[in-house]
C-alpha positions, -999 to +999 in steps of 0.1 A: -418-427-390-439-458-384-428-478-354-436-512-340-456-512-308-435-525-279-451-534-246-418-530-227-414-499-206-389-474-217-364-481-189-369-519-188-348-526-219-328-558-220-292-556-209-279-559-245-300-532-259-292-509-230-255-514-235-258-509-273-279-477-270-261-461-241-225-467-253-231-455-288-205-479-301-220-498-330-195-527-329-200-534-292-233-552-297-217-575-322-189-584-299-213-592-271-234-613-294-204-633-306-193-638-271-227-652-261-229-674-292-195-689-284-205-702-250-205-740-251-238-756-260-257-723-262-263-722-299-272-759-300-296-756-271-314-727-286-317-745-319-331-776-303-357-756-284-367-733-312-401-740-327-403-750-364-422-719-373-426-685-356-456-662-359-447-626-355-476-601-351-469-564-351-489-533-356-474-502-372-483-469-356-475-434-366-471-412-335-477-375-339-470-351-311-491-319-313-494-285-296-525-264-300-527-227-295-553-199-301-548-167-321-531-150-292-506-180-289-522-192-256-517-229-253-549-251-253-542-280-229-577-296-224-588-310-258-601-345-263-595-371-290-628-361-307-615-326-312-587-337-336-586-349-373-555-364-389-549-368-426-521-387-444-515-376-480-549-360-479-568-392-467-585-392-432-569-416-407-585-431-376-569-418-344-565-450-324-544-437-295-547-404-277-531-390-246-518-358-230-480-360-228-472-340-197-459-371-179-444-391-207-406-396-204-386-370-224-353-376-242-337-344-251-305-330-265-291-295-258-272-284-290-249-255-283-235-235-312-199-225-302-189-209-335-175-173-335-208-158-343-221-168-309-193-152-289-214-124-274-245-145-266-230-178-254-230-167-217-267-159-216-275-191-235-256-211-209-273-194-180-308-199-194-302-234-207-292-245-171-324-230-158-345-246-185-331-281-177-338-275-140-374-266-148-382-292-174-363-324-166-378-349-142-362-380-128-375-403-155-362-380-183-328-382-200-308-355-217-274-350-234-253-320-242-236-315-275-217-285-290-207-278-326-183-255-344-156-270-365-163-303-348-194-319-334-186-330-298-206-348-273-199-332-239-223-352-218-240-385-228-275-394-217-281-387-180-308-376-156-282-358-134-288-321-138-255-313-122-236-331-149-257-315-176-252-281-162-215-287-159-213-297-196-233-266-207-211-243-187-180-259-201-188-248-237-164-222-251-162-206-285-145-229-310-137-252-281-141-286-299-117-311-313-109-334-284-139-358-283-157-356-316-189-375-323-184-409-341-202-410-374-200-418-411-178-388-419-152-367-402-165-334-389-133-314-387-111-296-413-140-291-438-136-254-444-162-240-421-168-231-385-205-240-379-214-276-386-251-272-377-264-298-402-238-323-392-247-319-356-284-325-362-276-355-384-253-371-359-276-364-329-305-379-347-288-410-361-262-417-335-280-407-303-317-406-307-326-431-334-330-460-311-346-441-282-384-443-277-411-417-266-407-380-270-374-370-286-365-333-287-335-313-298-330-278-284-309-258-309-291-228-294-279-212-326-285-185-352-291-211-379-261-203-401-242-234-413-206-234-426-187-265-436-211-293-429-206-325-448-244-331-451-270-308-465-299-291-448-323-316-464-302-346-452-301-333-417-339-327-417-345-362-431-324-377-403-345-359-377-378-370-394-367-406-397-358-406-360-390-389-349-372-360-335-388-326-327-366-296-332-369-264-312-346-234-317-337-205-295-327-180-323-303-154-309-285-135-337-256-112-332-262-092-364-232-069-357-210-099-361-222-105-396-221-069-405-185-067-393-176-098-414-194-083-444-215-115-445-251-120-453-274-137-428-301-163-437-303-185-406-339-176-398-353-195-428-331-225-421-343-228-385-379-224-395-376-253-419-358-275-394-383-268-367-417-264-385-413-296-405-406-317-373-434-301-352-413-277-332-409-240-335-383-212-337-384-188-308-367-156-319-348-135-293-343-099-302-325-090-270-304-113-247-326-104-218-355-122-235-338-155-236-354-167-204-389-161-219-379-181-250-369-211-229-401-207-209-422-209-240-405-241-251-410-256-216-447-248-216-452-265-249-434-296-238-459-298-209-490-294-231-483-318-260-509-342-272-500-377-286-521-388-316-514-424-328-529-440-359-523-470-381-518-457-416-543-468-443-514-470-467-496-502-457-469-501-484-434-505-470-417-484-496-398-458-476-417-429-492-424-396-475-460-393-463-475-359-456-494-354-423-520-328-416-534-324-381-564-301-375-589-294-347-626-287-352-622-252-337-610-233-368-595-205-347-569-229-332-535-235-347-518-269-345-481-274-343-472-310-355-448-326-378-456-324-414-447-359-424-428-391-419-409-417-438-426-450-442-410-482-431-391-504-456-390-542-458 
């Protein structure tokens, strides 16, 4: 999604925006604003000092994070700006900003599926997710932990403390929700299903990540089956795209569970859509012992991302979906990048 360039550093937000984004309480900002406005003379003083006209200059930039690999899936970490081409709706765009994103702050959510189908694989997911965070997170990064089954529950809000994050991951249990559900535009419980994957992505994107800046990633620990969500797959995907979120999935499927329940399984295609369209990937795990390698693959990609920024030639603010295509001149290389974004609206 097109964003407005902001010269402020990520962690130098004003007090009000920090409170609003970290508390996740939409009404709190309004309360603070009213309290400030009610201070004697404050409104009159500001009105007297305000200029008659205000000139606001902004530049809209579309940021695309990309990973490049060869035919053997070896990551290519040393490309230059001149090696890339970007098209929007089939029209070439000028790459104005370019960097390698190994040191850019990362905001990440660990999304743990605690529905019954994950009963036999949850333990290994917890163990390897803890190791993944220890390997990937740096002091300037932030992460949260959320689990979903019949509810979507935030177990640990944004923090850089790996001990708190690990504790939240280890505290997940099968169907263990219901005592601290995420706020949102709809209730997440009692909807006739035990795996609210789409709701979880929607809420994480809209309620947690939308107002964050920089690299935003969701790590989905799930088999991709959804049961009972209020929103659809398309709606959850749009929420991620509008919030510039990259989805990665560690896909561990207990197929015996589905056989025993006489249920069909189609989660693979769901995860591919959620991840491919946002610039991430699905890492399939055939055996639980391969889970560590799956997390390692994701960690390596997060360290070798490129950032490509361009000002779209199409300046219309109509909220339309614009298709993005990123290529490199070496035709043997494959690029993983999001496939589009939603334009801004007036």
